[in-house]
N, C-alpha and C positions, 0 to 999 in steps of 0.2 A: 624684383620689375629691373626691364634692359633698361640699359644707357648709350644711347650714339656719341664719341667721344670722335672727333673729327681735328682732325690736324692739319695743317699747314703749317710748310719747309721756307722756313727763310732758301732769296737766292742761292745757289750752290752748293745742296745741302749735303754732296750725296757720301764725302770723306770723314764728314762729322757722320751720318747713318752709316758706315760702315762699322770706328771706330764705337760705335755703341751699340750697334746691333747686336753680339751676345746676351748683354746685358737687358735690351730691350727686348726678344724674343724667351729667357729667359723667365719674366712676370710675364709674359702672355701662355707661356709653354703651366703655371705655375694655374693662370686662370682654368683653362682647355682641361686640366689635369682635374679640379675642383667642380670639375662640371656649367663650370660659368661665363664660359668665350660664345659667341655663337661664329661671329664672322672676325677677323681681320688682313688684317694685309695697306700695301702701303696703294700711291694712286701715281699710277708712273704719267711724268714728264714729257711724254709725247705716246700720240695712241698708237702702243705694240705694249705686247703682255712683259718684251724685253728690255728696257730703255738703254741700256749702258751706259753711258757718260754723259745722256741726258736727265739719269735719275729721274727721282722722281721728287712731284709736288707737294703728298701730305701725305697723314694717313689716315683708316678707319677705322675705328673696333667697336663693336657693339656686345658689349659683358655685360651680366647683371651684378648689380649690385644693391648691396640693404636701401642706397640712399640719392639723392643728388651729389649729397654735402660727402659720399664716400669719393662718390666715379669721379668728381673732380679732386680732390685729396691721391686716390689713383695715380689718373692723370698731371695731375705737378710732380710726381716724383717718379714719373717718369725718365727712365736714363735718354731719351732723348733728350728732351727739356736738361739740364742738364748740361748736353755736349750742345745745347745751343741749337736741334735740328730743326726746330718750330720756333716759328714767331708768332703764331697765335692757335689754340687750343678753342673748340666749344664742346661744352656737356652734354646731352641733352635728353633727357626720359624718349623710349625708343618703344614701338609697343609693336608688337612683331606679331603681324597679319597673315602673310601666306610666305612661302607655304605649307 
């Protein structure tokens, strides 16, 4: 089943994100290689695809896991968590309907 991992950043998270990004992306690439990643990306802090120094306000990952518990465990071990990027992470079941 798919699970949505909805993360909210701490204020001024850009430098924290930049330092942990390679490890964060590596984990997402692994999900993609396994065919389990539906979509992943950050939420720009301002209304533009490239927010520059404004940075990001959070992230969304929708991926397939065996259970809610395994999705939560994956989210809890995200390098962004260790780096202090996220202030809050919510993991919910997700049902893909469209397209």
